[in-house]
Short mmCIF file of the C-alpha atoms (twelve columns), coordinates in Angstrom:
data_MODEL
# 
_entry.id   MODEL 
# 
loop_
_atom_site.group_PDB 
_atom_site.id 
_atom_site.type_symbol 
_atom_site.label_atom_id 
_atom_site.label_alt_id 
_atom_site.label_comp_id 
_atom_site.label_asym_id 
_atom_site.label_seq_id 
_atom_site.Cartn_x 
_atom_site.Cartn_y 
_atom_site.Cartn_z 
_atom_site.pdbx_PDB_model_num 
ATOM 1   C CA . MET A 1   60.853  9.622   -3.951  1 
ATOM 2   C CA . ALA A 2   58.960  6.397   -4.210  1 
ATOM 3   C CA . ARG A 3   55.305  6.517   -4.341  1 
ATOM 4   C CA . GLY A 4   53.049  4.287   -2.354  1 
ATOM 5   C CA . PRO A 5   50.410  1.924   -3.989  1 
ATOM 6   C CA . ALA A 6   47.575  3.704   -5.658  1 
ATOM 7   C CA . PRO A 7   44.430  3.998   -3.491  1 
ATOM 8   C CA . LYS A 8   41.810  1.452   -4.073  1 
ATOM 9   C CA . PRO A 9   38.652  2.660   -5.776  1 
ATOM 10  C CA . PRO A 10  35.644  2.758   -3.469  1 
ATOM 11  C CA . ARG A 11  33.542  -0.202  -3.276  1 
ATOM 12  C CA . ALA A 12  30.084  -0.720  -1.715  1 
ATOM 13  C CA . TRP A 13  28.878  -4.266  -2.271  1 
ATOM 14  C CA . GLN A 14  26.198  -6.239  -0.621  1 
ATOM 15  C CA . ARG A 15  25.742  -9.980  -0.491  1 
ATOM 16  C CA . MET A 16  22.261  -10.957 -1.701  1 
ATOM 17  C CA . LEU A 17  20.257  -13.919 -0.488  1 
ATOM 18  C CA . SER A 18  20.739  -15.384 -3.995  1 
ATOM 19  C CA . GLY A 19  24.525  -15.519 -3.344  1 
ATOM 20  C CA . ARG A 20  25.202  -12.614 -5.652  1 
ATOM 21  C CA . ARG A 21  27.394  -9.877  -4.626  1 
ATOM 22  C CA . LEU A 22  26.126  -6.617  -5.974  1 
ATOM 23  C CA . ASP A 23  28.472  -3.651  -6.189  1 
ATOM 24  C CA . LEU A 24  26.202  -0.608  -5.646  1 
ATOM 25  C CA . LEU A 25  28.719  1.718   -7.209  1 
ATOM 26  C CA . ASP A 26  29.351  -0.343  -10.308 1 
ATOM 27  C CA . PRO A 27  26.375  -2.783  -10.699 1 
ATOM 28  C CA . THR A 28  26.385  -5.281  -13.379 1 
ATOM 29  C CA . PRO A 29  23.340  -7.053  -15.021 1 
ATOM 30  C CA . MET A 30  24.830  -10.497 -14.199 1 
ATOM 31  C CA . ASP A 31  24.465  -9.768  -10.423 1 
ATOM 32  C CA . ILE A 32  20.768  -8.843  -10.635 1 
ATOM 33  C CA . GLU A 33  18.210  -11.550 -9.721  1 
ATOM 34  C CA . ILE A 34  14.410  -10.933 -9.638  1 
ATOM 35  C CA . GLU A 35  14.014  -12.948 -6.488  1 
ATOM 36  C CA . ASP A 36  16.466  -10.590 -4.729  1 
ATOM 37  C CA . ILE A 37  14.584  -7.581  -5.994  1 
ATOM 38  C CA . ALA A 38  11.103  -9.050  -5.079  1 
ATOM 39  C CA . HIS A 39  12.277  -10.037 -1.578  1 
ATOM 40  C CA . GLY A 40  13.897  -6.597  -0.874  1 
ATOM 41  C CA . LEU A 41  11.064  -4.529  -2.204  1 
ATOM 42  C CA . ALA A 42  8.566   -6.685  -0.155  1 
ATOM 43  C CA . PHE A 43  10.393  -5.512  3.061   1 
ATOM 44  C CA . VAL A 44  10.891  -1.816  2.048   1 
ATOM 45  C CA . ALA A 45  8.186   0.424   3.574   1 
ATOM 46  C CA . ARG A 46  6.680   3.325   1.633   1 
ATOM 47  C CA . TRP A 47  6.207   6.627   3.393   1 
ATOM 48  C CA . ASN A 48  8.880   5.774   5.974   1 
ATOM 49  C CA . GLY A 49  6.475   3.311   7.319   1 
ATOM 50  C CA . GLN A 50  3.968   6.096   8.436   1 
ATOM 51  C CA . THR A 51  0.937   4.306   7.251   1 
ATOM 52  C CA . ARG A 52  -2.157  2.848   8.899   1 
ATOM 53  C CA . GLY A 53  -2.555  -0.836  9.415   1 
ATOM 54  C CA . ASP A 54  -0.748  -3.910  10.861  1 
ATOM 55  C CA . TRP A 55  1.559   -4.279  7.884   1 
ATOM 56  C CA . PRO A 56  3.861   -1.835  6.213   1 
ATOM 57  C CA . TYR A 57  2.798   -0.773  2.673   1 
ATOM 58  C CA . SER A 58  5.817   -2.022  0.640   1 
ATOM 59  C CA . VAL A 59  7.390   -0.728  -2.404  1 
ATOM 60  C CA . ALA A 60  6.597   -4.191  -4.109  1 
ATOM 61  C CA . GLU A 61  2.952   -3.554  -3.405  1 
ATOM 62  C CA . HIS A 62  3.210   -0.038  -4.758  1 
ATOM 63  C CA . SER A 63  5.064   -1.268  -7.835  1 
ATOM 64  C CA . LEU A 64  2.141   -3.766  -8.608  1 
ATOM 65  C CA . LEU A 65  -0.358  -0.916  -8.304  1 
ATOM 66  C CA . VAL A 66  1.665   1.423   -10.511 1 
ATOM 67  C CA . GLU A 67  1.881   -1.199  -13.240 1 
ATOM 68  C CA . THR A 68  -1.900  -1.745  -13.028 1 
ATOM 69  C CA . ILE A 69  -2.583  1.975   -13.296 1 
ATOM 70  C CA . PHE A 70  -0.005  2.467   -16.192 1 
ATOM 71  C CA . ALA A 71  -1.994  -0.217  -18.054 1 
ATOM 72  C CA . ARG A 72  -5.042  1.849   -17.677 1 
ATOM 73  C CA . LEU A 73  -3.277  4.933   -18.832 1 
ATOM 74  C CA . GLU A 74  -1.656  3.103   -21.712 1 
ATOM 75  C CA . PRO A 75  -3.928  0.064   -22.618 1 
ATOM 76  C CA . LYS A 76  -1.973  -0.529  -25.895 1 
ATOM 77  C CA . SER A 77  1.398   -0.292  -24.356 1 
ATOM 78  C CA . PRO A 78  3.617   -3.341  -25.067 1 
ATOM 79  C CA . ALA A 79  4.523   -5.858  -22.296 1 
ATOM 80  C CA . ARG A 80  8.134   -4.303  -22.037 1 
ATOM 81  C CA . TRP A 81  6.878   -1.027  -20.988 1 
ATOM 82  C CA . ARG A 82  4.510   -2.502  -18.387 1 
ATOM 83  C CA . LEU A 83  7.494   -4.478  -17.140 1 
ATOM 84  C CA . ALA A 84  9.423   -1.034  -16.972 1 
ATOM 85  C CA . ALA A 85  6.502   0.215   -14.862 1 
ATOM 86  C CA . LEU A 86  6.696   -2.806  -12.533 1 
ATOM 87  C CA . LEU A 87  10.497  -2.151  -12.102 1 
ATOM 88  C CA . HIS A 88  10.292  1.505   -11.796 1 
ATOM 89  C CA . ASP A 89  11.476  1.547   -8.123  1 
ATOM 90  C CA . ALA A 90  13.480  -1.639  -8.369  1 
ATOM 91  C CA . PRO A 91  16.767  -0.066  -7.238  1 
ATOM 92  C CA . GLU A 92  15.155  0.581   -3.869  1 
ATOM 93  C CA . TYR A 93  15.745  -3.096  -3.090  1 
ATOM 94  C CA . VAL A 94  19.227  -2.171  -2.004  1 
ATOM 95  C CA . ILE A 95  19.112  1.621   -1.563  1 
ATOM 96  C CA . GLY A 96  15.808  1.893   0.251   1 
ATOM 97  C CA . ASP A 97  12.880  4.277   -0.356  1 
ATOM 98  C CA . MET A 98  13.352  7.984   0.451   1 
ATOM 99  C CA . ILE A 99  10.551  10.501  0.565   1 
ATOM 100 C CA . SER A 100 11.115  13.317  -1.875  1 
ATOM 101 C CA . PRO A 101 12.298  15.990  0.637   1 
ATOM 102 C CA . VAL A 102 15.065  13.661  1.834   1 
ATOM 103 C CA . LYS A 103 16.126  12.792  -1.824  1 
ATOM 104 C CA . ALA A 104 16.403  16.567  -2.445  1 
ATOM 105 C CA . ALA A 105 18.583  16.984  0.666   1 
ATOM 106 C CA . VAL A 106 20.813  14.250  -0.182  1 
ATOM 107 C CA . GLY A 107 21.552  15.751  -3.632  1 
ATOM 108 C CA . PRO A 108 22.442  14.440  -7.072  1 
ATOM 109 C CA . GLY A 109 24.452  11.568  -5.671  1 
ATOM 110 C CA . TYR A 110 21.368  9.610   -4.861  1 
ATOM 111 C CA . GLY A 111 19.967  10.085  -8.399  1 
ATOM 112 C CA . ALA A 112 23.262  8.910   -10.035 1 
ATOM 113 C CA . LEU A 113 23.175  5.729   -7.830  1 
ATOM 114 C CA . ASP A 114 19.579  5.077   -8.691  1 
ATOM 115 C CA . ASP A 115 20.253  5.611   -12.450 1 
ATOM 116 C CA . ARG A 116 23.283  3.136   -12.436 1 
ATOM 117 C CA . LEU A 117 21.163  0.430   -10.715 1 
ATOM 118 C CA . SER A 118 18.163  1.094   -12.957 1 
ATOM 119 C CA . ALA A 119 20.301  0.669   -15.995 1 
ATOM 120 C CA . ALA A 120 21.749  -2.676  -14.842 1 
ATOM 121 C CA . ILE A 121 18.202  -3.913  -13.866 1 
ATOM 122 C CA . HIS A 122 16.777  -2.964  -17.291 1 
ATOM 123 C CA . ILE A 123 19.586  -4.660  -19.237 1 
ATOM 124 C CA . ARG A 124 19.161  -7.811  -17.036 1 
ATOM 125 C CA . PHE A 125 15.586  -8.181  -18.130 1 
ATOM 126 C CA . GLY A 126 15.847  -7.133  -21.709 1 
ATOM 127 C CA . LEU A 127 14.921  -3.574  -21.457 1 
ATOM 128 C CA . PRO A 128 16.915  -0.568  -22.819 1 
ATOM 129 C CA . ALA A 129 19.307  0.914   -20.153 1 
ATOM 130 C CA . THR A 130 17.387  4.140   -20.351 1 
ATOM 131 C CA . ILE A 131 13.650  4.008   -20.754 1 
ATOM 132 C CA . PRO A 132 12.378  6.496   -23.454 1 
ATOM 133 C CA . ALA A 133 11.358  9.803   -22.035 1 
ATOM 134 C CA . THR A 134 7.713   9.511   -23.155 1 
ATOM 135 C CA . VAL A 135 7.318   6.205   -21.418 1 
ATOM 136 C CA . LYS A 136 8.987   7.318   -18.386 1 
ATOM 137 C CA . LYS A 137 6.662   10.251  -18.171 1 
ATOM 138 C CA . ARG A 138 3.682   8.069   -18.397 1 
ATOM 139 C CA . ILE A 139 5.121   5.709   -15.721 1 
ATOM 140 C CA . LYS A 140 5.616   8.829   -13.528 1 
ATOM 141 C CA . ALA A 141 1.902   9.774   -14.082 1 
ATOM 142 C CA . ALA A 142 0.913   6.326   -12.889 1 
ATOM 143 C CA . ASP A 143 3.218   6.761   -9.973  1 
ATOM 144 C CA . ARG A 144 1.542   9.980   -8.931  1 
ATOM 145 C CA . VAL A 145 -1.896  8.370   -9.131  1 
ATOM 146 C CA . SER A 146 -0.616  5.512   -6.893  1 
ATOM 147 C CA . ALA A 147 0.761   8.133   -4.522  1 
ATOM 148 C CA . TRP A 148 -2.640  9.963   -4.343  1 
ATOM 149 C CA . MET A 149 -4.340  6.690   -3.535  1 
ATOM 150 C CA . GLU A 150 -1.816  5.772   -0.814  1 
ATOM 151 C CA . ALA A 151 -1.980  9.249   0.671   1 
ATOM 152 C CA . THR A 152 -5.697  9.313   0.984   1 
ATOM 153 C CA . GLN A 153 -6.292  5.621   2.034   1 
ATOM 154 C CA . ILE A 154 -3.439  4.924   4.343   1 
ATOM 155 C CA . ALA A 155 -1.001  7.848   4.912   1 
ATOM 156 C CA . GLY A 156 -3.369  10.333  6.676   1 
ATOM 157 C CA . PHE A 157 -3.722  12.900  3.846   1 
ATOM 158 C CA . THR A 158 -7.017  14.533  3.223   1 
ATOM 159 C CA . VAL A 159 -8.246  14.468  -0.285  1 
ATOM 160 C CA . GLU A 160 -7.683  18.201  -0.624  1 
ATOM 161 C CA . GLU A 161 -4.048  17.721  0.473   1 
ATOM 162 C CA . ALA A 162 -3.447  14.876  -1.888  1 
ATOM 163 C CA . ASN A 163 -4.975  16.811  -4.772  1 
ATOM 164 C CA . ARG A 164 -2.584  19.637  -4.157  1 
ATOM 165 C CA . PHE A 165 0.632   17.463  -3.846  1 
ATOM 166 C CA . PHE A 166 -0.140  14.794  -6.403  1 
ATOM 167 C CA . GLY A 167 -2.913  16.136  -8.577  1 
ATOM 168 C CA . LYS A 168 -6.444  14.772  -8.746  1 
ATOM 169 C CA . PRO A 169 -6.638  11.584  -10.682 1 
ATOM 170 C CA . ARG A 170 -9.332  10.758  -13.285 1 
ATOM 171 C CA . PRO A 171 -11.855 8.500   -11.664 1 
ATOM 172 C CA . GLU A 172 -11.408 5.719   -14.251 1 
ATOM 173 C CA . LEU A 173 -7.827  5.377   -13.330 1 
ATOM 174 C CA . THR A 174 -8.654  4.395   -9.668  1 
ATOM 175 C CA . ARG A 175 -12.026 2.786   -9.973  1 
ATOM 176 C CA . GLY A 176 -12.147 -0.613  -8.267  1 
ATOM 177 C CA . LEU A 177 -8.611  -0.315  -6.941  1 
ATOM 178 C CA . ASP A 178 -8.007  -0.320  -3.196  1 
ATOM 179 C CA . ILE A 179 -4.853  -0.256  -1.204  1 
ATOM 180 C CA . GLN A 180 -4.023  -3.600  0.237   1 
ATOM 181 C CA . LEU A 181 -1.803  -4.372  3.220   1 
ATOM 182 C CA . ARG A 182 -0.441  -7.958  3.104   1 
ATOM 183 C CA . PRO A 183 2.304   -10.000 4.579   1 
ATOM 184 C CA . PRO A 184 5.659   -9.637  2.681   1 
ATOM 185 C CA . ARG A 185 5.531   -13.137 1.618   1 
ATOM 186 C CA . GLU A 186 2.363   -12.708 -0.486  1 
ATOM 187 C CA . VAL A 187 3.530   -9.562  -1.934  1 
ATOM 188 C CA . ARG A 188 6.942   -11.044 -2.937  1 
ATOM 189 C CA . GLU A 189 5.225   -14.006 -4.633  1 
ATOM 190 C CA . ASP A 190 2.788   -11.809 -6.518  1 
ATOM 191 C CA . PHE A 191 5.586   -9.422  -7.627  1 
ATOM 192 C CA . THR A 192 7.710   -12.303 -8.955  1 
ATOM 193 C CA . ALA A 193 4.783   -13.921 -10.649 1 
ATOM 194 C CA . ARG A 194 3.827   -10.611 -12.287 1 
ATOM 195 C CA . HIS A 195 7.437   -10.113 -13.426 1 
ATOM 196 C CA . ALA A 196 7.479   -13.645 -15.034 1 
ATOM 197 C CA . ALA A 197 4.199   -13.105 -16.850 1 
ATOM 198 C CA . LEU A 198 5.337   -9.812  -18.294 1 
ATOM 199 C CA . LEU A 199 8.774   -11.133 -19.237 1 
ATOM 200 C CA . SER A 200 7.254   -14.028 -21.104 1 
ATOM 201 C CA . LYS A 201 5.463   -11.591 -23.419 1 
ATOM 202 C CA . ILE A 202 8.516   -9.622  -24.430 1 
# 
């Protein structure tokens, strides 16, 4: 009995504004452009958009803050790890931002997709596909400090609630830093400029 043609493998690609066609299931570094990442992240809202103010607080703005906090945590860290901190949520430019309870409900598939995209993004910009666990842990620590600031300043959490969910940050990590709500164009430009500055030091 003759067999029909083999089923085609699943494909989920998106055309980016740069003209690249990014396959989300099998991303390659050659299809990654920083302009696409910066543009996408500048339009992705943190906290599902449930923040005070007239502009959404974007993942791009969050990423800039995390990189700043990471530099305070690790002042002697080389530029490549600061770049890793800036790009820690970069896959969200195509898969969006999900709050933690939703990620848990979606299951391991989301994490696998995130990991594949992260690896392609890292390789594209001269970083190892997988960031060392010690560095990743410190970036996560900076991420939690940023989340605490966002929670208390724009997401409606009390300080006590934020302390319970994210841990109370050391004062020197947040001193002089304030959450900013800005038009996406400004955030996109700052993200791209910061990326270029860090990349030039690697």
